[in-house]
N, C-alpha and C positions, 0 to 999 in steps of 0.2 A: 430209564433214559436220563442222561445228565441234564437235559433241558427241563424235564419234569421236576427233577430234584432241585434245580436252581430256582425255578419258579416257586416251588413249595417253600424253599428256604427264605426267599425274599418276602413272600406272603406272610410267613410266620413272624418275620422281623417287623413287618408293618403292623401286624396284630399286636405284637408285644409293645411296640412304640405307642400305639394308640390306647392301649388298655392300662398302661402302667400308672400306678398311684403316684401323684406328685410328691408325696412325702417319702417315697422310696421304700423298698422292702428287701430285707436280706433274702427272702424266699425267691426273689427274681434273679438273684445272682447266678444260680446254676443255669437258668434259661438263657441268660446272656452269654455265658461261657460256652454253652452248647452251640449257640448260633455262631459265635466266633470260631469255634473249632470246625464246624461244617463249612463256614465261609473260607477258612484257610485251605481246606481240601479242594474247594471249588476253584480257588485261585491257582493252586498247584496244577489242576487239570487244564485250565485255560492257558497256562504257560507252556505245558509240555505236550498236550494233545492237540495237534493242528486241526484235525477233522472236527473234534468236539467244539473247539473254539470257533471254527467257521460256522457250524450249525447254530451255536448259541448266539453268535453275533447277528445272525439274520432273523432272529425271533423278535418281531415287533412287540409281542406281548411282554417279552422279557425287558425290553427297553422301556416300555410303559411302566412296568413295575419299578424299575430303577428310578425313573423320574418321580414316581409316586412317593417312594420312601424318602428321597432327598427333599421333596417338597414338604413332607410331614415334619422332617427334622428342622427345616427352615421355619415353618410355622411354629413349631415347639420353641425354638430359640426366641422368636419375636414376641411370643405371648408370655414369656417368663421375664421377671424383673432381673436386670443385670446384677443388682446388688446381692442377690441371693447366691451368687457364685462364692461368696465368702463363707457359705455354710459347708463347702466341700470339706469332708474329713480326709484324713490321710489315705484311707483306702479308696476314696472316690466313689463309694457305692451308695451313699446316702444323700447325694446332691441331686437337685432337680436337673442340673446339668450333668447328668450321669455320664461319666467318662466311658462307660461301656457303649453307650449310644454313639459317641464320637468315634470309637474304635470300629464299630460296625459300619458306620457311614463311610469311614476311610476305606474299609475293605470293599464296600460297594463301588467306591470311586476307582479303586485299583482294578476291580473286576471290569469296570467299564473301559478302562484303558486297554486291558487285554482283549476285550471284544472289538475295540476299534481296529486292532491289528487284524483280527479275523475278518472284519467287514471289508477291509481293504483287499484281503485275499480273494473274497468273493467277486470283487469287481474284475478280477483277472480271469474268472471262470466264463466259459461260453455257456449259452443257454442249455445245451445238451449236458454239459458237465454239472450244472446246477440240478437238472432233472435227475441225473444219476445219483448225485449226492443225497437228494431228498428221498428218492425212491428207495435207495439202499437203507435209509434209516426210518422208513415208514412215515415220512412227513409229507404233508401237502403244501408245497411251497407256493402254490398259487394264492393261497389265503394268507400265508405267513410272510412271504418274501416280497416286499415292495420297496424298491430303492427310494422312491420319493417319500413314502410314509416313514421309512427308517430315518432318512435324513431330517425330516421334519421333527421326528421325535427326539433325535440326538441333539439337534440344534436347540430345541426347546430346553433340553437339559443343559446344554452349553450356555445358552443366553440367560435364561430366567432363573435357573436353579443353582447351578454350580457357582456362577458368579456371585449370586446372592449368598450362597453358603459360605464362600470365602469372606465376604464383607461382614456377615454376622459373626463368624469365627474370630475375625480380627477385632471386632468390638469386645467380644468376651475375653479375648487374650489381653486387650488393653486393660480391662477391669481386673483381671487376675494380677497383672503386673502392678497395678495401682495398689493392690492389697499389701505390697511390701516387697515381694520378690521381683526384681527388675525383669527377670525372664519368665516369671510365672511358675517356677518350680516344675514338678513332674506334670501337673495338670497343664501348665503352659506348653510343655514339650508335646503333649498329646494333641493339643489344638494346632500347634505349629506343623506337626506332621500331617494333619488333615489338610491344612492350607497348602502345604507343599504338594501333596498328592492331587489336590483339586487343580492347582495351577498346571501341574504336569498333564492332567487330563485335557485342559483347554489347549495347551501347547500341542499335545499329541493329535488332537482333532485337526488343528490348523496345518500341522506338518503333513498329515496324510491326505487331507481332503481340501487343500487350499483352493483349488479350482472349483470344487463342488460347492463350496460355501460362498462363492463370489456374490451371489444374489442375496445371501442371508446375513452376511457379516455386517452389513450397514445398520443393523438394528441395535448395535451397541450404543447406549446412551452416554453422552458426555458426563452426565451427573454420576452414572455408575462408575465410570473410569476415574473421575475425580475423587469419589469416595474411597476407592482402592488406593489411589496415590496418597491421599492424606494419611491413611492408616499404615500403609507399608513403609512410608518414609520415616515413621517413628521407630521402626524396628531396626535401628542401626546396629552394626556389628560392634560389640564392646571393644574398646581399645586394648583391654588387657586380655583379650581372647585371641589365641593363636589361630591364624586363618586356616592352617592345615589340620586343625582339630574339627570334630563334628560340630557344626554350628548351624542351627535351623534358621536363624535370622538371615545368614548369608545365602542359604539355599532359597529362602522365600524371595529375596531380592533377585537372585539369579533367574528363577523361573518366571518371575514377574517381568524381568527384562525380555526373556524369550517370548512371553505373551505379547508384550508391546511390539517387539520386533515383527511378529507374525501379523499383527494389525497393520503395521506400516508396509507390509508387502503389497497391500492392495491400494491402488491409487484412489479409489472412491472413498476409502477410509481416511486417507490423508486429506483429501479435499474437504471431507466433512469436519475433520479436526482443525484444519488450518483455515478457519473462517473467524472473523472478528465478531464474536458474540460474548455476552457477559459471562456465560458459563465456561466458555473456552479459554478465557484469560487465565483463570486459576489453573486450568489443565496445563497450559503452556509453562506457567511458572513451576508447576510440579514436575513436568517432563524435563525441563532444563535442570532442575535440582537432581533428578534421578540420573541424568546422563553425564553429570559432572564427574570428573575423576575423583576417586575416594581420597579424602584428606588424611586418612589414617596411614601411618608409616608401615608399609608392607615389605620393605626391602629384604628382610630376612626370610620372607615367605614367598619369594618370587616364583618358586617352582609349583605353587599351588594351582592346580588345573582350573578349578572353578573361578578363582579370582582372575586368572588370565583370560578365560573364556568370557567372563563378564565384561572385561574391558573391550574384547573383540566385538561382543554383541552391541555394546554402546556405540562403538565406531560404526557398525553396520546400520544401526538405527539412524544415526546422524546422517550417514550417506544416503539412506533411503529418503530421508526428509528433504535434504538440501538439493538432491538431484531430481526431485519431483518438480515438474514445471510450475505447479501451483505455488510453490514456496516463494520463489523470487518474483514471478510475474504478477502475483496477486497478493499473497500474504504479507510480505514485507512492505509492499506499497500501501496496503490497507493499514498496517501498523503505523506507518509514518503519517498517513492522512488522519487517522484517529488520534494520534499523538498530538497533532497540531490543532485539531478541532476541539478535543475534550481536555480541558485543563485539569480536571479532577483525575483523569486516567493517565496523565502524562508519565507519572512515575512508573506505573505498571507497564505501559507500552514501551517505555525506554528500557526497563529491566528485561523485557522479553527480547527486544531487538539486540541489546548488548549480550544477553545470555546466549542467544543463538550464534551471534558473531564469535563469541569466545569458543563455543563448541566447534564451529567451523574451523577456527584457527587451530584448535587442539587436533582436530582430525587431519588437517593439512600438514601440520608440523609433525605429528606422529608418523604419517605416511611417508613424508619426505625424508625424515631423519632416522628411519629404521632400516636395517639390513634385509629384513624379511620382505616377502612379496607385498606390494602395496595394495590397499583396498581400492585406491583411486588410479585410474589410467591417466595418461597424459592428456587425452581428449577431455576427460572429466575435469581435470585441473584447469585446462584452458577455458572450459565453460564457466567454471567457478571464478576464474580470473576476470572474464568479461562481465559477469554479473556483479562482482564486487567492485569493479571499476565504475560501473553505473552508480552504485550506491555511494562510492567515495565522491564522485562528482557532485551528486545531490547534497551530500553532507557538507562538503567544503563550501559550496555556494551559500548554504544557510549560515555556516560559522563565519565566513568572511563578511557576510552582510552584517552580522551582529557585531563583529570586531570593528568594522569600518564606520558603520552608520551611527553607532551608539558612542557618543563622546563620554569622557569620564564624568562630566558634569551631570549627565542623566543616566549613567550606567549604575543600576542599583543591584541589590542582593538577588532579586528575582532574575535579572539579566545574567548575573554570575552563575546562578544555578542552571539556567538554560545553557549557558556557554559550557559549563562543565559536563553536562549531559551530552551535548553535541560532541564535545572533544573526546569523551570516553568512547563514543561510537566511532569517531574518526580513527582513533588510535588502534582499537581492536580490529577494525576493518583493514586499516593500512598494514597491520602486522601480517595479516593473511596475504595481502597483495605482495608484500615484500618477500615472503617465503615462496610464493608461486613465481614471481618474476625471476628470483634467483634460481629456482629449480628448473624452470622451463627456458631459462636464458632469453626471456622476452624483453630484451633491452632495446629492441627496434621500435617499441611502442612510443613514438614521439609525442602523441597526444597526451598520454598519461604523464610523461616526464614534464611537459609544459604545465599541466594542471598542478603537479606537485610543486614545481618551482614557484608558480604564482601564489599558491596557498602558503608556501614556506615564507615568501617575502612579506605577505600580509601578517602572518603570525609573528615573524621577527620584528616587524615594525610596531605592532600594536599590543604586544603582550609584555608585561613587566618581567624583569629578571632579578634574581636575588644573588648578588655578588658576595664574595667573601667579606668585603669591607662593610656591606650592609648588615652583616651579622656580628662582626667583631670589631669593625673600625679599621681603617687603613693606617698603619703606623707610619708609612712613608709619605702618603698624600694627606695634607691637612684637610680637615673637614671644612665645609662651606663657611661656618661661623668663624673658624680659625683663620681662613684665608682672608676673609673680608673685614674682620673686626679686631685685628691686633691693636690698632690705635683708635678704636671707636668705642665710645662709652655707651652707645645706644644698644644695649643688650636685648631689649624688647623687640627691636626690629629684626634682630637675628633669629629670635625664637619664631617670629612670623614666617621668616624664610624657610626654616626647617620644618615648620608645620605644613607649609605648602608642598614641600618636597616629599614629605612622608605620605601625603595623600595623592601623590602624582598619578599612579596608575592602578586601577582596581582590577584590571583584567589579568588574572593569574591562571596559567595553565601548566600542566605537568606532562612530560613524556612525549608530547607530540613532535617537537623539533628534532629530538633524537631519532625517532622512527623515520621522519622525513629525510634526515641526513643519511640514514642507513639505506633507504631506497635510492637516493641520488647516487650514493657510492656504488651500488650495484650497477646502475645505468652507465656511469662514466668509467668504470673499471675496464680498460682495454678498448674503449670506444671513443675515437677522436671526434666523430660527429656529435656525440652526446656531450663531450667536453665543450665543444663550441656552442652547442645549444644552451648549456647552463650559463656560459658567459653572456651570450647574446640576449638572454632573457633575464639578466641581472641576478642570477642565482649565485654567482661567485661571491658577490658582496655579502649576501645573506650567510653563506658558509663562513666567510672570514669573520663576520660579526659574532659567530657562534664559537670562535676559538678562545673562549673564556669560560671559567668555571661559573656555572649557574646552578644554585641549589634547587631550583624547580626542575632541572633536567640533569639527572645523574649521568656522568660520563659524557656530557655534551661536548666538552673541549676535546677529549680524546677522539670522539667520533668525527668531529669537524676537522681535526688535523689529519686523520686518515683519509677523509673525503678529499681534502685539499691536496694531499699527496697524489691521488689518482687524477684530480683535475689538472694538475700541473705536469704530470708525466708525459714527456715528449710533446708538449704543446707550448710552443714559443709565445703565442699570443696571450695565453693565460699566465705564463711566467712573467711576461712583460707587464701585464695588467697589475700583478701583485707588486712587481719591482718598482713600478712608477708611483705607487701609492705613497703620498706624503701627507702628513697632517696639515690640513688647510684651516680648519676651525674645530672647535669642540663639538662633537656629535651629541647633541642634547635633544631630548624629547620636547615638543612645543610647549607642553604644560610646565616643564622645568624652567624653560627659558622665560616664559611669561611670569612665573613666580619670582624669578630674580629681577626681571624688568620692573615689576610693580614696586620693588624695594629699591630700585635705582642702581642695579648692578648688571654687568655684562661679563661673559666669560670668553676669553680668546686664548690663542697660543702665541707665545713670544719666545723665540729661540728654542722652540721645541718643548716649552714648558707651559703648563696651564696657569693663566693669570686671571684674577677676578678684579675688575675695575669698576669704579663708580661712574655712573652716567649722569648723575644729577646730584 
């Protein structure tokens, strides 16, 4: 019987693993090669013979033996000093990390995958069909076949053994690579293949028995997942390696993505992961890093199936995360609350929020701008738009408060860092809102437009701008000291004026006004009511004030001019508003005006020209 042969083979492997001298012996090589040969035959049978595979898969004693040998290997790895890996000879037979053992364990893992397929077949059998199968093969299934016991045994293997086997193998792989060969050479490839097969096994279980493992999958520990993340993210695909070539690092990342994807299929797993605890913070930073698009240039390898599939899996994981009710309704709220309460954790909490917002933007942008079928439905996009609007409202309230209430006199470096963090979150959130409003044609959302205009006006009024003349000097317009002191010998006074002006505004932001104008442009394009709304809420002035080059805002002038075009199109009141604009006085910030006043100067317009006069 194949079942008896399989049990005997694994038992002999266990005996060999437990009895082997740590110093190694060439006499053991034939024994290992014999086990590998017989294991290869067993793999062939379980692939090609459905009946034998089904019978083997239902053997509780066989699953117990599989668990036992994997546990022995794990214990063997943990009891051995990692540094001894450097003793491996080219043949691999004299190391205490005997590569034969690794190859046998990999064969056992592959056998387990084959048996998982057979076990699924048995679930389709009726009770009578199971009786016939076992009677026909002289087996007593009442003692052997118990679904609950089988799943308990398999899950024990899944949770405590295979996951730990992967972790230990990654440690060893890291030590091999540290020895000089970045990829670990031939020994490294053997360990990588074991890791790949083990990840495939975990993925296979979840794919075939997702519903069966609902009550069991919650026992994954955050610390275990963190440990895997930390080690796997170090196995980057080398930039000089063609992606369409065999690359074990790439496959490890691919199957790890599948493993994480399967974890995210279950809401209880997501709810466990998305809680603000110390150990979860590092997990989220690692998860965001994993889900980011690869920075390596793959343009010439775009037909590579695994690379394309990896990107699709990443998108699916992001979708599973953000469409989970817990994500917006609790997780993001908790992040903001903890960010405000724990000063030491502000940087990490901000990084996590910004990281997820960027992932959301990438998902939305990719789904909207590709010709293929989208991962996100319009209803899902509307849901995301509503949630992101809530976040946007909360963020701009915080940012406007910081801009308005903190005068330049008390605005310090700490305030600037906080302003930059808030602004980064606003920008990446607003980019997603922009894409969704444009795609869904959600331009009837008056409340959102009013919020955007209000925020735009506050930013426009309170944030410093860097004009071309600030960088190079304006050749046509005299500087303040030239205007005021052509016939004045008091040069020190002029230096004081310039010193005050240089320190005029510490509140510097990048990119936010440009995105705000982009969103306003979408709203007013073809909408008379929105054109009116912008003027009535004094947004037209803010757009006009942006029709200048600002080195803090790339292309702000071009964006403002385009927005102005749509604001004026077929709108006589807006056209009249712009036409009637005449220079009444110099538009100066209060702090600039105060600096000049202290030195006895005032700026005004005479015959359309700027003039600097003494007041005392």
